[in-house]
C-alpha positions as CSV (number, residue, x, y, z in Angstrom):
1,P,-17.7,-13.7,36.9
2,L,-15.9,-10.6,38.1
3,G,-12.7,-12.2,36.9
4,A,-13.6,-11.7,33.2
5,P,-13.2,-7.9,33.2
6,I,-10.0,-8.2,35.1
7,I,-8.6,-10.6,32.5
8,I,-9.7,-8.5,29.6
9,L,-8.7,-5.0,30.8
10,G,-5.8,-6.2,32.9
11,G,-4.4,-8.3,30.1
12,I,-4.7,-5.5,27.5
13,L,-3.5,-2.7,29.8
14,G,-0.7,-4.8,31.2
15,G,0.6,-5.7,27.8
16,V,-0.1,-9.5,28.3
17,F,-2.7,-9.9,25.6
18,T,-3.8,-8.2,22.5
19,A,-7.5,-7.4,22.4
20,T,-8.3,-10.6,20.5
21,E,-6.2,-12.7,22.8
22,S,-7.8,-11.2,25.9
23,A,-11.2,-12.1,24.5
24,A,-10.1,-15.7,23.9
25,A,-8.7,-15.9,27.4
26,A,-11.9,-14.5,28.9
27,V,-13.9,-17.2,26.9
28,F,-11.7,-19.9,28.3
29,Y,-12.1,-18.5,31.8
30,A,-15.9,-18.4,31.4
31,F,-15.8,-22.0,30.2
32,V,-13.8,-23.2,33.2
33,V,-16.0,-21.2,35.7
34,G,-19.2,-22.4,34.1
35,T,-18.2,-26.1,33.9
36,C,-16.0,-26.6,37.0
37,I,-17.2,-24.0,39.6
38,Y,-20.9,-23.3,39.0
39,R,-21.4,-26.5,37.0
40,Q,-24.2,-24.9,35.0
41,L,-22.5,-25.3,31.6
42,K,-22.6,-28.7,30.0
43,I,-20.6,-30.0,27.0
44,S,-23.9,-30.6,25.2
45,D,-24.6,-26.8,25.5
46,L,-21.5,-25.9,23.5
47,A,-23.1,-26.4,20.1
48,T,-25.9,-24.0,20.9
49,I,-23.4,-21.5,22.3
50,F,-21.3,-21.7,19.2
51,I,-24.3,-21.2,16.9
52,E,-25.5,-18.2,18.9
53,G,-22.0,-16.7,19.0
54,S,-21.6,-17.2,15.3
55,I,-24.9,-15.4,14.6
56,I,-23.8,-12.4,16.7
57,A,-20.4,-12.3,15.1
58,A,-22.0,-12.5,11.6
59,V,-24.2,-9.5,12.4
60,V,-21.2,-7.5,13.5
61,M,-19.1,-8.5,10.5
62,F,-21.9,-7.6,8.2
63,I,-22.1,-4.1,9.7
64,I,-18.4,-3.7,9.5
65,S,-18.3,-4.8,5.8
66,T,-21.1,-2.5,4.9
67,A,-19.3,0.4,6.6
68,S,-16.1,-0.5,4.8
69,I,-17.9,-0.2,1.5
70,F,-19.2,3.2,2.5
71,S,-15.6,4.2,3.5
72,W,-14.3,3.0,0.1
73,I,-16.8,5.1,-1.7
74,A,-16.0,8.1,0.5
75,A,-12.3,7.7,-0.3
76,I,-12.9,7.4,-4.0
77,E,-15.1,10.5,-4.0
78,D,-12.5,12.4,-1.9
79,I,-15.3,13.3,0.6
80,P,-13.0,13.6,3.7
81,A,-10.8,16.3,2.0
82,R,-13.9,18.1,0.9
83,L,-15.3,18.1,4.4
84,A,-12.0,19.4,5.9
85,G,-12.0,22.2,3.3
86,S,-15.6,23.0,4.0
87,L,-14.9,23.3,7.8
88,L,-12.2,25.8,7.1
89,I,-14.5,27.8,4.8
90,L,-17.3,27.9,7.4
91,S,-15.2,29.5,10.1
92,D,-11.6,30.3,11.1
93,N,-12.6,30.5,14.8
94,P,-10.8,27.6,16.6
95,V,-13.7,27.0,19.0
96,I,-16.2,26.7,16.2
97,L,-13.9,24.5,14.2
98,L,-13.4,22.1,17.2
99,L,-17.1,21.9,17.7
100,L,-17.6,21.1,14.0
101,I,-14.8,18.5,14.1
102,N,-16.4,16.9,17.2
103,L,-19.8,16.7,15.3
104,L,-18.1,15.2,12.3
105,L,-16.3,12.6,14.3
106,L,-19.4,11.7,16.3
107,I,-21.4,11.1,13.1
108,A,-18.5,9.1,11.6
109,G,-18.3,7.0,14.8
110,T,-22.0,6.2,14.6
111,F,-22.2,5.2,11.0
112,V,-18.6,4.1,10.0
113,E,-16.4,1.4,11.4
114,T,-13.9,2.9,13.7
115,T,-10.7,1.8,11.9
116,A,-12.1,3.0,8.6
117,A,-13.1,6.4,10.2
118,L,-9.6,6.8,11.5
119,I,-8.0,6.1,8.1
120,L,-10.4,8.4,6.3
121,L,-10.6,11.4,8.5
122,V,-7.5,11.7,10.7
123,P,-5.0,12.5,7.9
124,M,-7.3,15.3,6.7
125,L,-8.0,16.7,10.1
126,I,-4.3,16.7,11.2
127,A,-3.7,19.2,8.4
128,M,-6.0,21.5,10.2
129,L,-4.2,21.4,13.5
130,P,-2.1,24.6,12.8
131,A,-5.4,26.5,12.4
132,L,-6.7,25.0,15.6
133,G,-3.6,25.6,17.7
134,I,-3.9,22.3,19.6
135,D,-1.4,19.6,20.5
136,L,-1.3,16.4,18.5
137,I,-1.7,14.3,21.7
138,Q,-4.8,16.3,22.7
139,F,-6.2,15.9,19.2
140,G,-5.7,12.1,19.4
141,V,-7.6,12.0,22.7
142,I,-10.4,14.0,21.1
143,V,-10.6,11.7,18.1
144,V,-10.7,8.5,20.2
145,T,-13.3,9.9,22.6
146,N,-15.6,11.0,19.7
147,L,-15.4,7.7,18.0
148,S,-16.0,5.8,21.2
149,I,-19.1,7.9,21.9
150,G,-20.2,7.4,18.3
151,M,-20.1,3.6,18.8
152,L,-22.7,4.0,21.6
153,T,-24.9,6.6,19.8
154,P,-28.4,5.4,18.7
155,P,-29.6,4.1,16.3
156,M,-26.6,2.7,14.4
157,G,-23.8,2.6,17.1
158,I,-22.2,-0.9,16.7
159,C,-22.0,-1.4,20.5
160,L,-25.8,-0.9,20.7
161,I,-26.3,-3.6,18.0
162,V,-23.9,-6.0,19.7
163,S,-25.6,-5.4,23.1
164,S,-29.0,-6.0,21.6
165,A,-27.9,-9.2,20.1
166,I,-26.4,-10.5,23.3
167,S,-29.0,-9.4,25.8
168,G,-32.1,-9.9,23.6
169,E,-33.3,-6.4,24.4
170,S,-34.4,-4.1,21.6
171,I,-32.1,-1.4,20.4
172,G,-34.8,1.2,21.3
173,A,-34.9,-0.1,24.9
174,I,-31.1,0.0,25.2
175,S,-31.0,3.4,23.6
176,R,-33.4,4.8,26.2
177,R,-31.3,3.5,29.1
178,I,-28.0,4.8,27.6
179,I,-29.1,8.4,26.9
180,P,-28.2,9.7,30.4
181,F,-24.7,8.3,30.1
182,L,-24.4,9.8,26.6
183,F,-25.0,13.3,28.1
184,I,-22.2,12.6,30.7
185,L,-19.9,11.5,27.9
186,L,-20.6,14.5,25.8
187,A,-19.9,16.8,28.8
188,D,-16.6,14.9,29.2
189,L,-15.9,15.4,25.5
190,L,-16.3,19.2,25.8
191,I,-14.0,19.3,28.8
192,I,-11.4,17.3,27.0
193,T,-11.7,19.5,23.9
194,F,-11.6,22.9,25.6
195,Y,-9.4,22.2,28.7
196,P,-6.1,21.0,27.3
197,P,-4.3,20.7,30.7
198,L,-6.6,17.7,31.5
199,T,-5.4,15.7,28.5
200,M,-1.8,17.0,28.6
201,L,-1.1,16.4,32.3
202,L,0.0,12.8,31.9
203,A,2.0,13.5,28.7
204,G,3.7,16.4,30.6
205,L,4.7,14.1,33.4
206,V,6.1,11.4,31.1
207,S,8.1,14.0,29.1
208,R,9.9,15.3,32.2
């Protein structure tokens, strides 16, 4: 079973698979292990597995489609531009602005599908970088970290919903167990935001 994370992460980070291809490779690996090594998976079980997998996928796609509708409405109403303008009006202090941007991105990551959030918010927030005085690479790390945490944030984080569907545990039970890790991730986010050398170290080594 430990081979699945190696296939997924190793395949993606090594440039062997795309994210979708690595998932397919992991499924094939699990099928081979279940049928040939552990011999606990039977061909007759595949129909039930396909049905359960389809239900979980349908739940996720419904959430994404709903978030896409919300994103479309936000784009039509020019909400991202208004939010960016409101942030600049609230304060010209870079520290306060970064905290507000983090809050905005965390909320977006919780309620909006990640790709839609990137398309909606990043172009507007990039225009604020001169006022913030931060590097584009650091800003990219901040955005990705925020949206990743948002996907885990109760009660609407999509990772929570997927985990609940797979494990059978309620979202409330999963949320209670994940709260300590959220505090650690938020502390990590603050360090990334306000200590640029941490995020710029690797970029500096590559540019030499």
